[in-house]
N, C-alpha and C positions, 0 to 999 in steps of 0.2 A: 309117259314122260316123253318118249322119242315121238309118239304122234302130235303132242301139244308143240314140240318144238318144230316140227314139220311145218304146221299152220302158221308158227310164228316167223319161221325163216323166210317165207315167201314175201310178206308184207315189209319185214325188216330190209331184205335184199332190195326190195323194190323201191322203199322209201330212200335208202342210202344212194341207190342209182339215181332217182330222180332229183335228189339233192344235188349229188355230185355233178349231173349233166347240166343242171340249172346255173348252178356257180360257175362251171367251166365255161358255158356259154355266153355268160355276163363277162366274164374274165377275158375272153376271147374277143370280145367288143373292141377292147383298148391294147390288149397284150398278145402277141409281142409289139413294141413299139417300132422295131425295126425288122424287116425281111430276114429269116434265118435260112441258112446254106447247109446242106448236108453233102459230101462228096462233091460239092460245086452245083449241085442241084437246089433250087430254092424250095424249102418246105412249104406245103399246101396251108393256106389259111394264115401265112404269116406275110406283113404284119397283121395285126388284128382289123377288123372290119373299120372302126373310125379312123386309124391313121391311114388306112390304105384308101379310103373313099373322103378324106378330109376335105379336098378341093371341091368335090361335088357336093358334099353335106354343107359347106361354107356356102355355096352359090344358092343351093336351095333354101337354108335358114335366111339368109340375107334376103333372098327375093320375097320369101314368104312374109317376112317381119315388115319390110317395106309396103308390101301390097296389103296386108291384112291387119297388121297392128299399129302401124306407124303412118299411114296415109294421111292425104289432107282431109278426109271426111272425119276421120277418127280424131286426129290432133285438134281440128276446129271445133268438134262437139265437146272436147274435153277443155281445151284453152279458152272457150267463149262460153263455157257453162256458166250458170249464174253463181255456182259455187266459187267457181275460179274468180269471176268479177269481184265477187263479195270479199274474197280474201284480198285482193288486190286493193280494194278500197278501205279494207280493214287496215291494211298493212301502211297505206298512205295516212290514213288518221292518226295511227298511232306514232308514225313518225313525227307529223306535224305536232301532234301533242307534246312530244319531247321536246322539239325545238322552241316551242312556246314559253318552256321555263329553261331554256338552254342559255347561261350567262356568258358563253364563250363568245368572243368576238368573231364575225364572219371570217377574219383571217386565220384565226385558230381553228375555226370549224373546218374550213377548205383543208387546211393542213394535214386533216386525217385522210384526205383521198389523192392530194397532188403535195408535192413538195414545196418548200418555201421558194426555192430557186426557179421551180417552174410557174409557181404563181406569180412572182415578180417578173418573169419574163413575159408571161400573159399579159399582165398588167401593163407592163412597158409598151409590148407590141401592140396590144389594143389602143391603148392612150396615143400612141404615136400615129397609128393608122386613123384614129378619129381626128386627131389634130391636123393631119396632113389633109383629109378629105374636107374638113371645115375650112382651113386656110386656102383651099383651091377653090372652094365654091365663093368664098368672100372676095377672092383676088378675080374672079370671074363676073363677080357681080357690080352693080352699080352704087354699092353700099357707100364708097367714099362721097360719091355725087349727092346721094341723098342725105348723108350726114351734114355735108357742106351746105347744101341748100337750107336744111332745118336749121342749122346753127346760126347762119348769114340771115336767114329771115327772123330768127328770134332776136337777134342782136339789133337789126333794123326796127322791129318793133318796138323793143326797148328804147332805142334812141328816139323814136318817133314820138313815143309818150313823154319823153324827157324834153323834147322840142316842141312840145304841144303850145301853139300859140305864137310861135315864131313865124319867121318869114317863109313865104312858099318856097323860095329858092333852096331851103335847106332840106326840105322834103324831096324836092327835085335831085337834089345832090345825092341823098342816100339810095335814090332809085338807080341813079346810074353807077353808084359804088357797088350795088349788089352783084351783078355779073361778073366783074373781074374779082370780087372777093370770094364767091364761090367759086369760080375757076381755080384759084391761088390755094384756096383752102382744100378742096377736093384733091389737088394734085398731092397736096403734103399728106392728107389722109391716105390715099390709095397707097402712096410710098410707104407709110408706117404700116399699113396692112400688109403689104408685099414682103417687107422686111423683117417684120416683127409679130405679125399675129400668130404664126405657126407655134413659136415659143411660148407666146403668152398662153395661148390656148391649151397646149401641152401641159404647162405649168398648173393651170386651173384645173384640167382633167385629173392629174396628178394628184392634186390636193384633196379633191372630191372623191375620187377613188381610194386613197388613204383614210379618208373620214369614213367613208362606206365599210371598207374593210375593217375599221378598228369599232365599228358599232356592234354592240351585243346581237345574237342572232334574235332573243326574244324580243328586242326592241324593234327590229326590223318587220316582225311579224305582227305586232300590234296594230289593231284598228284594221286589220286587212282580211277579217274573216269572210267577206263576200268575195274577194279575188281568189282566196284560198280554195273556197269551194268550187268557184270557175275553174281553177288550175285541175281540181279532182277531175271534174267533168273531161276536161281537155285530154288528162292522162288517161283515162280509161277510152275516150273516144280515139286516141292516137293507137292505145293497145289493140281496139278492135281492127282498126285501119291496118295496121301491120300484119295481123293475123289474116285477114280476110283477102288483103291485096298482095301482100308479099310473102306469104307462107308457101304457095305454089313454087315461088321462085328461089326461096329458101331450099324448100325439099329438093328441087332439080338441082340446086348448086351443091348441096352437100353430100347428095346422093347416098342416102343411108344404107341402101342395099350393098353397094360397094365398100363402104365403111364396115358393117358387119361381117361381110365376107373375107375383108383384109385382117380384120381382128381375130377372127377364127383360125385363119391361116397361120398368122404370128403367134397364136397360142402354142405355149408348149403342151405336148400331149400328156406329160404326166400331170401338169398344172389343170388341164381340161378334164381329166380322169378325175381329179380330187374336188373340182367343182361340180361335177356330175353327181359323184358319190355323196357329197356333203348336202346336196339338194334332195337325191333321191334315194338316200340310204334307207330307209324304212320300206320305200316300196321294192328296192331291189332285194332286200333281204326277205319280203314277204314272197316275191317270185322264187327264191331259192326254196323257201319252206312250203310253197305252193308244189314245187317239184317233188320234194319228198313225201307231201301228202298225196299227190295222184299217184307216184310211184308206189306209196303203200296200199293205196286202193285196188291199183292194178295186181298186187302182190296177192292181196286177200280174194280178188276174184279168181286168180289162177289156182290157188289154194283150193278153193271151194269146187272148182271144175277140174 
């Protein structure tokens, strides 16, 4: 009995020591979180490895992820993959299919994304800017002269038809009348354009924009399948353009390495410990039991020799 116990004592002791040392090594990676002192002297191995080297680890992890996992080549490969493009196209098709049976007015639909006040302001600002630009173009054009010329010419033609067969002097009188009539009429038309066209155009734009906003979404999409297909191609082409042309600028601007580094440094040690243990709980437990197994094997070997 004593001999059997002697043979069991070595493996049992080795297993316990292996289990405890591995468990302690894992705990010392995180604990203690702060340096400990005894008689004014800092106790060795405090704080734990990860709290002590957090800054260096954060730099290394951030650099490694940005260079190997989230670099331009990796992101382009995934973001421009056929699977990703198919998903975007499918999402677009699903969205359009829903809108084709959407009885909401365009105003109600847009209210899901922006407030009524913002929509009203956008409508007012856009309408005012457009009316102002059209008014400016009209004021700088020869529209008044062209309208006056067309109106007087039309009136003279009418009068000539009415005076057909009358004296030749009547026709000469109309020709003499044409130039001063055009000049007087163009002057008044230009004045009307200058004084009133912006208000008139603004009112027309407001009426038409309200009419558009009060139209059901499904009605707006009717008979526009070809345009919607073209829009789908434009959307995918625009997405490809953003990824291929602007992705390097985006990566340079956001600096993934620095973001990850800062986040790790900001992370509470206890929270980080919980995250790592939640992800690697099985693996860490296996390491602890592996220590017990190796300790037991070493104990068996010692007992045999």
